[in-house]
C-alpha positions in Angstrom: 0.1 0.0 0.1 1.1 3.1 -0.9 2.0 6.1 1.4 -0.9 8.1 -0.7 -3.4 5.4 -0.3 -6.1 5.7 2.7 -6.5 2.7 4.7 -8.7 0.1 3.8 -10.0 -3.0 5.7 -11.4 -6.3 4.5 -14.8 -6.6 4.7 -16.7 -10.0 4.1 -19.5 -9.8 1.6 -21.8 -12.0 -0.4 -21.3 -11.8 -4.1 -24.6 -10.0 -4.6 -24.2 -7.3 -2.0 -20.5 -5.9 -2.7 -19.8 -2.1 -1.0 -17.6 -0.3 -3.2 -14.4 0.8 -2.1 -15.3 4.4 -1.4 -17.8 3.9 0.7 -15.1 1.6 2.4 -12.7 4.5 2.5 -15.2 7.0 3.4 -16.5 5.2 6.5 -12.5 4.4 7.6 -11.8 8.3 7.1 -14.9 9.4 9.3 -14.6 6.9 12.0 -10.7 8.3 12.3 -11.7 11.8 12.1 -14.4 11.3 15.0 -12.3 9.4 17.0 -9.2 11.9 17.0 -11.3 14.6 17.2 -12.7 13.2 20.5 -9.2 12.7 21.5 -8.3 16.3 21.0 -11.5 17.3 23.1 -10.1 14.8 26.0 -6.5 16.8 26.2 -7.1 19.7 28.7 -8.5 17.3 31.3 -5.8 15.0 30.7 -3.1 17.6 31.1 -5.0 18.7 34.4 -5.4 15.4 35.9 -1.3 14.8 35.2 0.2 17.6 34.5 -1.0 20.7 37.0 -0.8 20.0 40.7 -1.6 17.6 42.8 -1.7 15.2 39.7 2.1 16.3 38.4 3.4 15.1 42.0 1.9 11.7 41.6 3.1 11.7 38.1 7.0 12.2 38.9 6.7 10.4 42.0 7.9 7.2 40.2 11.4 9.1 39.8 11.9 7.9 43.1 14.2 4.6 43.1 16.0 3.5 39.9 15.5 6.4 37.6 18.0 8.4 39.6 20.5 6.3 37.9 18.6 5.9 34.6 18.2 9.8 34.4 22.1 10.6 34.0 22.8 7.5 31.6 20.0 8.8 29.5 21.2 12.6 29.4 24.8 11.2 28.7 23.6 8.9 26.0 21.2 11.5 24.5 23.4 13.1 22.2 24.6 10.0 20.7 20.9 8.7 19.8 20.4 12.3 18.5 22.9 11.5 16.2 21.4 8.3 15.1 18.3 9.9 14.4 20.0 12.3 12.0 21.6 9.2 9.9 18.2 7.3 10.1 16.7 10.7 8.3 19.5 11.4 6.0 20.0 7.6 4.9 16.6 5.8 4.4 16.6 5.5 0.3 20.3 5.5 -0.3 21.1 2.2 -1.5 25.0 2.6 -0.7 24.1 3.6 3.0 21.4 1.4 3.6 23.6 -0.7 6.3 24.2 2.4 8.1 20.3 2.8 8.1 20.1 -0.7 9.4 22.4 -0.3 11.9 21.3 3.2 13.2 17.7 1.5 13.6 19.2 -1.2 16.2 20.5 1.8 18.6 18.3 1.8 21.7 17.2 5.3 22.7 18.4 4.6 26.2 16.5 3.4 29.2 12.8 3.6 29.6 12.3 5.4 33.0 9.6 4.5 35.2 8.0 7.9 34.6 8.1 7.5 30.7 6.4 4.4 31.1 3.8 5.7 33.4 3.3 8.7 31.0 3.1 6.5 28.1 0.6 4.0 29.7 -1.6 7.3 30.9 -1.7 8.5 27.2 -2.4 5.0 26.1 -5.1 4.1 28.3 -6.7 8.0 29.4 -6.4 9.8 26.3 -6.3 7.3 23.5 -8.5 4.6 24.5 -10.6 7.0 27.4 -10.4 4.3 30.1 -11.6 1.6 28.4 -10.1 -1.9 27.8 -8.7 -2.4 24.4 -8.3 0.0 21.7 -11.1 2.6 21.4 -10.1 3.5 17.6 -11.1 -0.1 16.6 -14.7 0.5 17.9 -15.0 3.7 16.0 -14.3 2.3 12.8 -16.2 -0.9 13.7 -19.1 1.0 14.0 -18.8 3.2 10.8 -18.2 0.0 8.9 -21.2 -1.7 10.2 -23.5 1.5 9.6 -22.2 0.6 5.9 -22.7 -2.9 6.3 -26.3 -2.7 7.7 -27.4 -0.3 4.5 -26.0 -3.4 2.4 -27.0 -6.1 4.6 -23.7 -7.7 4.4 -21.7 -10.0 7.0 -19.9 -8.5 9.9 -16.3 -6.5 9.6 -13.2 -8.2 9.4 -11.1 -5.9 11.7 -8.1 -7.7 12.8 -5.7 -6.6 9.8 -6.4 -2.8 11.1 -5.7 -3.7 14.6 -2.4 -5.0 13.3 -2.0 -1.8 11.5 -2.6 0.3 14.4 -0.5 -1.3 17.1 2.9 -0.4 16.2 2.0 3.2 15.1 0.9 3.8 18.1 3.8 2.3 20.1 6.5 3.9 17.9 4.7 7.5 18.7 4.6 6.7 22.3 8.3 5.7 22.2 9.0 9.2 20.6 7.3 10.9 23.2 9.3 9.3 25.7 12.4 10.8 24.4 10.8 14.1 25.0 11.1 13.6 28.8 14.6 13.5 28.5 14.9 16.1 26.0 13.0 18.6 28.4 14.8 17.5 31.5 18.1 18.5 29.5 16.6 21.8 28.3 15.8 22.6 32.1 19.3 21.7 33.1 20.7 23.9 30.4 18.5 26.8 31.8 18.9 26.2 35.6 22.6 26.0 34.8 22.8 29.1 32.9 20.5 30.9 35.7 22.8 29.3 38.3 26.2 30.5 36.9 24.6 34.3 36.4 23.4 34.8 39.7 25.7 32.9 42.0 29.1 33.2 40.1 28.4 36.1 37.6 29.4 34.0 34.7 27.4 32.6 31.5 27.4 28.9 32.1 25.0 27.4 29.3 25.1 24.0 30.5 26.7 21.5 32.7 30.0 21.5 31.2 30.2 25.5 31.8 29.2 25.4 35.1 31.7 22.0 35.6 34.4 24.4 34.2 33.5 27.6 36.7 33.3 25.6 39.7 36.7 23.6 38.9 38.4 27.0 38.5 37.1 28.0 41.7 38.5 25.0 43.2 41.6 25.1 42.0 41.8 28.5 43.3 40.8 27.9 46.5 43.2 25.1 47.1 46.3 27.0 45.6 45.5 29.5 48.1 45.8 27.4 51.1 48.7 26.5 50.0 50.3 30.0 48.8 53.7 30.5 50.7 52.4 33.9 52.4 49.1 32.6 53.9 45.7 31.8 52.6 44.5 35.4 52.7 47.2 36.8 50.3 46.7 33.8 48.3 43.3 34.7 47.6 44.4 38.2 46.5 47.2 37.0 44.5 45.5 34.2 42.6 42.2 36.6 42.0 44.6 38.8 39.8 46.5 35.0 38.3 44.1 32.4 38.2 45.8 28.8 38.3 44.8 26.5 35.7 42.7 23.6 37.1 44.4 20.3 36.4 42.9 17.7 34.0 41.4 15.3 36.8 39.9 18.3 38.7 38.1 19.6 35.8 36.8 16.1 35.1 36.1 15.3 38.2 34.0 18.5 39.1 32.3 17.8 35.6 31.2 14.3 36.5 29.7 15.8 39.9 28.1 18.4 38.3 26.4 16.4 35.7 25.5 13.8 38.4 23.8 16.4 40.4 21.9 17.7 37.4 20.6 14.6 36.4 19.6 13.6 40.1 18.0 16.9 39.8 16.5 16.2 36.5 15.0 13.0 37.4 12.7 14.9 39.9 12.3 18.4 38.0 9.1 17.4 36.3 7.5 18.2 39.8 8.3 21.9 39.1 8.5 21.9 35.6 5.4 19.8 34.2 3.1 22.4 35.8 4.9 25.1 34.4 5.2 23.2 31.0 1.0 22.8 30.9 0.6 26.7 31.7 2.5 27.8 28.8 0.7 25.5 26.6 3.8 23.0 25.8 2.1 19.6 26.7 -0.4 20.8 24.9 1.1 21.5 21.8 3.1 18.0 22.2 -0.2 15.9 22.7 -1.7 17.5 19.8 1.4 17.3 17.0 1.3 13.6 18.3 -2.5 13.1 17.7 -2.1 15.1 14.3 0.7 12.7 13.6 -1.1 9.5 14.5 -4.2 10.5 12.5 -2.4 11.1 9.2 0.0 8.0 9.6 -3.3 5.7 10.3 -5.3 7.3 7.5 -2.4 7.2 4.8 -1.3 4.1 6.3 2.4 5.5 6.5 5.2 4.5 8.9 4.8 6.4 12.1 5.8 10.3 11.1 5.8 11.7 14.8 9.4 13.1 15.4 9.4 15.7 18.4 12.2 18.1 18.0 13.0 18.9 21.5 15.9 16.4 21.5 17.6 18.4 18.8 17.0 21.7 20.7 18.6 20.2 23.4 21.5 19.0 21.6 22.0 22.3 19.9 22.4 23.8 23.6 24.8 20.8 24.3 26.8 21.9 21.5 27.0 25.7 22.4 27.7 24.5 26.1 30.8 22.7 24.6 31.7 25.6 22.1 31.3 27.8 25.1 33.7 25.5 27.3 36.3 25.2 24.7 35.9 21.5 24.2 34.7 21.9 20.3 
């Protein structure tokens, strides 16, 4: 089936009671539109329940525990996965690079945190299925198709093929939505580091690396002043004019400590930043975008097209942080 051909489903009909393909396609399209319109109508209530207080606390409580370890690993792995996604975008139809595209497809996105799993489950159950067991979209389609069958008095609809089509599209879209949690945490860290550096150190620190460099310089200055031959007070004055260069080991150690602290903060930052993102409309835009892409993919029977830009924004900020810190 081509990307421009609407989805069709097999319907068992008797020879004298054939239903036209146009009627089937119209029924499917009508069911899909009605279903996704209802999903969009549920978005505000969904955000109020799970991303505003007190729901945001329950949503992010899942971060306590192993997520405190998974979050830093995901943040460190995120730049690698962003590069992999770029490779998949650039090499899908180039015959000489199909091996590279296949290799990129096997690269994992990172560890799935409990918060990501919980939010995916909430989207699936509360938003997409409206609290009922089983795919709600399927019931919309069956209702529309059975109405067509009743007009033609034909046999019931065979909907197994369509169920098999929908499930991987939803699973991939939710996987991409989970990545926005890691990206949002990374963006939050960059903003937090910039604010902290500006107010605490009067420095421009656009990320964890920049903040680590500043703290490493401060630590080197403090240690050098303590060992100054004329005393710590004079040493502090002297090194304020001639700051010592921190060793590579000191810089690396401080950066690791800063990144670990930021990652632990990122695991729980949703408690603070989910209500903020809900208030400014970020959650609403993300969920509407997810629904728009899902509707397009289901209608046209294409591969999942939902690719949020959050992770690429986060990587741009990381690159800027590394350039500012002199690592690139």
